[in-house]
Each structure stands twice: as C-alpha cells, then as structure tokens.
C-alpha positions in Angstrom: -0.2 -0.3 0.2 2.6 2.3 0.7 4.6 1.3 -2.2 1.3 2.0 -4.5 1.4 5.7 -2.8 4.8 6.3 -3.4 4.4 5.4 -7.1 1.1 7.4 -7.5 3.0 10.6 -5.8 5.9 9.8 -8.6 4.0 9.8 -11.4 2.2 13.1 -10.1 5.4 15.0 -9.8 6.4 13.7 -13.4 3.4 15.2 -14.6 4.0 18.4 -12.9 7.4 18.8 -13.8 6.5 18.3 -17.5 4.0 20.3 -17.3 6.2 23.1 -15.9 8.9 22.2 -18.7 6.3 22.6 -21.4 5.4 26.0 -19.8 9.1 26.9 -19.7 9.8 26.1 -22.9 7.2 28.4 -24.1 8.4 31.5 -21.8 11.7 30.9 -23.3 10.6 31.0 -26.5 8.7 34.3 -26.1 11.7 36.1 -24.6 13.9 35.1 -27.9 10.6 36.5 -29.7 10.8 39.6 -28.0 14.6 40.0 -28.1 14.1 40.1 -32.2 10.9 42.2 -32.1 11.7 45.7 -33.3 7.6 46.9 -33.7 5.4 46.9 -30.9 4.5 44.2 -28.7 1.6 43.2 -27.5 0.3 40.5 -24.5 -3.1 38.4 -24.8 -5.0 38.6 -21.7 -8.2 36.1 -22.1 -9.7 37.3 -25.3 -8.2 40.7 -25.9 -4.6 41.6 -27.0 -3.3 44.7 -25.4 -0.3 46.7 -26.7 2.8 46.6 -23.7 5.7 48.2 -23.3 8.6 45.7 -24.3 10.9 46.0 -21.5 7.8 45.3 -19.0 6.7 42.4 -21.1 10.9 41.1 -21.1 10.6 41.7 -17.1 7.2 39.6 -16.6 8.8 36.7 -18.8 11.8 36.7 -17.0 10.5 36.4 -13.6 8.0 33.9 -14.9 10.9 31.9 -16.4 13.0 32.0 -12.7 9.9 30.9 -10.7 9.1 27.8 -13.3 12.8 27.0 -12.9 12.7 27.4 -8.7 9.3 24.9 -9.1 11.3 22.7 -11.5 14.2 22.3 -9.0 11.6 21.6 -5.8 9.7 19.0 -8.0 13.0 17.6 -9.1 14.4 17.3 -5.2 10.9 16.0 -4.1 11.3 13.3 -6.5 14.6 12.1 -5.9 13.4 12.1 -2.2 9.7 9.7 -3.2 12.6 7.8 -5.7 15.2 7.0 -2.5 12.0 6.0 -0.5 10.6 3.7 -3.3 14.0 1.9 -3.7 14.1 1.6 0.0 10.6 0.2 0.3 11.1 -2.2 -2.3 14.7 -3.7 -0.9 12.9 -4.4 2.6 9.9 -6.0 0.9 12.3 -8.4 -1.2 14.7 -8.8 1.7 11.6 -9.9 3.6 10.4 -12.6 1.3 
C-alpha cells in the first residue's frame, strides 16, 4: 500500500514536472521573440490583445522563467526523495520475502 502511494506520488510529480518544463519552454521561446521584435509588442489577456511596453513584458517573462525554474528544481528534489523512499521500501520488501 505504501509502495503504491509512493508510485502514485512519483507519477503525479512527473506530470507536474512535464507541465512546468513545457511552460518554461514556451516562456523561453516568447523571450526570444521579444528580443527580436523591432515593433510593437502585444500581450494576450483572456480574449483581448493589449499593446504593452516591450521592457515590461520582458521583465514579466523573465520573472516567470525564474519561478518555473525554481518550481522545477523543487519538484526534482521531491522526486529524488520519493525515488529514494521507493527504492528503500522495495529493498525491504524483497529482503523480507
């Protein structure tokens, strides 16, 4: 039962990590596009496209990137802990049989 919970937690972490990695990739791509933009920059908010200052959007994206990187790092540490617990539990199950 404990092993099953650890495996479920690992799987949930994997999906979270995958989503954050995808979001990070999109953010990095947006930052590259802003760097190359010579004209107006727009931000989509809901169903509206609003003209915003290039520097302001760049700052927002850089902050978002830092936050995503921190979250990914934290998820990586959690994944290590769960993996270690899972290995330990697996070893104790196999040695007791």
